[in-house]
C-alpha positions in Angstrom: 91.0 148.7 126.9 88.7 151.7 128.1 84.5 151.7 127.7 83.7 152.6 124.4 80.3 154.3 124.8 80.8 156.0 121.4 80.1 152.2 120.1 76.7 151.2 121.6 74.3 150.9 121.2 71.6 148.1 122.6 72.3 147.3 126.4 71.1 144.2 127.8 70.9 143.0 131.7 70.8 140.2 133.9 68.7 140.0 135.8 68.6 138.3 139.3 71.4 140.3 141.6 71.2 144.0 138.6 67.4 144.6 138.6 66.0 142.5 141.5 67.7 141.5 144.7 69.1 137.8 145.7 70.2 138.6 148.8 66.8 139.7 149.9 65.6 135.7 149.7 67.1 134.7 152.3 64.4 136.8 154.7 61.9 133.7 153.1 63.7 131.5 155.3 64.0 133.4 158.5 60.8 132.0 159.4 61.2 128.5 159.3 65.5 128.2 160.1 67.0 130.2 162.8 70.4 130.7 161.4 69.2 131.6 157.3 72.2 133.5 156.2 74.8 130.8 155.5 71.6 128.3 154.2 70.8 130.9 151.6 74.5 132.0 150.6 75.0 127.6 149.4 71.5 128.2 148.3 73.4 130.7 146.0 76.6 129.5 145.2 75.0 125.6 144.7 72.1 127.4 142.3 75.2 129.2 140.0 77.3 125.9 140.2 74.9 123.8 138.7 75.1 125.6 136.2 78.8 125.7 135.5 78.9 122.0 136.3 75.7 121.4 133.7 76.8 123.5 130.3 79.7 120.6 130.3 78.1 117.9 131.4 75.1 118.5 128.6 72.5 118.1 132.0 70.4 121.6 131.3 67.3 121.5 133.0 65.6 125.2 134.0 67.7 127.2 136.5 63.7 127.1 138.2 64.4 123.3 138.6 68.5 123.8 139.2 67.6 126.7 141.8 64.9 124.1 143.5 67.9 121.9 143.8 70.1 123.8 145.1 67.7 125.1 148.0 67.5 121.6 148.6 70.8 120.9 149.3 71.0 123.8 151.1 68.6 123.0 153.1 70.1 119.4 153.6 73.7 121.0 154.5 72.3 122.4 157.2 69.9 119.8 158.7 66.9 121.6 158.2 64.1 119.8 158.2 61.1 121.0 156.1 58.0 119.4 153.8 58.4 119.9 149.9 56.0 122.3 150.0 57.3 124.7 152.6 60.9 124.3 149.9 58.6 124.9 147.2 57.2 128.1 149.0 60.5 129.6 149.9 61.9 128.5 146.5 58.7 130.5 144.8 60.2 134.2 146.6 62.3 134.2 143.1 59.1 135.0 141.8 58.6 138.7 144.0 62.2 139.9 144.7 63.3 143.1 145.9 63.7 145.7 143.1 66.4 148.0 143.2 65.6 151.2 143.8 67.1 152.7 140.5 66.2 150.0 137.7 62.9 151.9 136.1 64.1 155.2 136.4 68.1 153.8 135.0 66.3 151.7 132.1 63.5 154.6 131.7 66.8 157.3 131.0 68.8 154.5 128.7 65.4 154.4 126.6 64.5 157.9 126.2 68.7 158.4 125.1 68.0 155.9 122.5 69.1 152.8 123.4 66.9 149.3 122.8 67.3 147.5 126.1 67.1 143.5 127.2 67.2 141.0 129.8 69.6 138.5 129.3 68.9 136.3 131.6 69.4 132.1 133.1 66.2 132.1 134.5 63.6 130.4 132.2 60.7 132.3 130.9 57.9 132.0 133.3 61.1 133.5 135.9 62.0 136.3 133.8 58.0 136.4 133.0 56.8 137.2 136.9 60.7 139.4 137.6 59.5 142.3 135.4 55.8 142.0 135.7 57.2 142.5 139.8 59.9 145.2 138.1 57.3 147.1 135.9 60.0 147.5 132.9 57.8 145.2 130.8 56.7 149.0 128.9 60.7 149.8 129.0 62.1 146.7 127.5 62.2 145.6 123.9 62.5 142.0 125.3 64.0 139.5 127.4 66.6 136.1 126.3 66.4 133.5 127.9 69.7 130.9 128.6 66.3 128.6 128.1 66.4 128.9 124.4 70.0 127.2 123.7 69.7 125.2 126.3 72.5 126.9 127.6 73.3 129.1 130.8 76.2 131.8 131.2 78.9 132.4 131.1 79.0 130.6 127.9 79.5 132.5 124.7 76.6 130.5 123.2 74.5 132.2 125.2 75.8 135.7 124.5 75.9 135.6 120.6 72.0 134.0 120.5 71.7 137.0 122.6 73.2 139.5 120.3 71.1 137.9 117.2 67.3 138.1 118.8 68.2 141.9 118.7 69.5 142.3 115.7 72.2 143.7 116.8 76.6 143.4 116.3 77.9 141.7 119.0 80.3 144.6 119.5 77.5 147.9 119.9 76.1 145.5 122.9 76.7 146.5 126.5 76.0 144.1 129.2 75.2 145.6 132.5 75.6 142.7 135.5 76.4 142.6 139.2 77.6 138.9 138.2 81.8 138.6 137.5 81.4 136.1 135.5 78.9 137.2 133.8 80.8 140.3 133.1 83.5 138.1 131.8 81.5 135.9 129.7 79.7 138.9 127.8 82.9 139.9 126.7 84.6 137.1 125.8 81.9 136.5 123.6 82.5 140.1 121.9 80.2 142.3 124.4 81.5 145.3 126.5 81.0 144.2 130.6 79.8 146.9 132.7 79.5 145.8 137.0 77.0 147.3 138.3 78.7 147.2 142.2 75.3 148.3 144.4 76.8 146.7 147.2 81.1 147.5 147.1 82.6 143.8 147.0 85.7 143.0 145.4 86.1 142.6 142.3 87.8 138.9 141.0 90.7 139.4 138.6 90.4 135.8 137.6 90.3 137.2 133.7 90.4 140.3 132.9 88.6 143.9 134.4 85.3 145.2 133.5 84.6 147.7 130.5 83.3 149.7 133.1 82.1 149.4 136.9 78.9 151.6 137.7 77.3 151.6 141.6 73.5 151.8 139.5 71.7 151.9 136.5 71.7 156.0 136.3 75.9 156.0 136.7 75.3 153.8 133.4 73.3 156.2 132.1 76.1 158.8 132.9 78.4 157.5 131.1 76.5 157.0 127.9 76.3 160.5 128.3 72.1 160.3 128.0 
């Protein structure tokens, strides 16, 4: 079905890769690793894989801890020998990742257009608090909703349904905007509309259908909503 802007009353956003650029984490590795790019890529992949596995074997832990374990695995896999303190300094970059240029102005447009805006994220509350402060969007968001509240990660339907309840919005009146293909599909499966924010020109992963809407920025989402 095509995107239906008339149904939308609430907009939810993913955090990492959507509001802030996780690819920038490679910069934190550059001073300590000769070839940081593959380490960074493996770190990100393992971090996501750990959340998916945790959902199925009831082994939830806060995302920051998952992310730390994933980073340690990536370092071990590439035989990078650094101290635990150095590893934690790299990990701390998640509190101050680069913010995409369109974020504040784009969300401000949506707010002024009458849409309540929220963050729905795998990040734990401390991570989200620092990310929102760093992105300077705290005054524009109605709230942030963490997987920690239900101890279940994306793309499990339980988290999106919890988010709908927390926003007080019927789930089919929400559009979830995210750079993560699995997050798009999780939101759609739960009953939201899914908008894929494809800033980097990556191919869509068509394992389970298509996004309701594809945009290159939050401004394009605002355009699609007529604000």
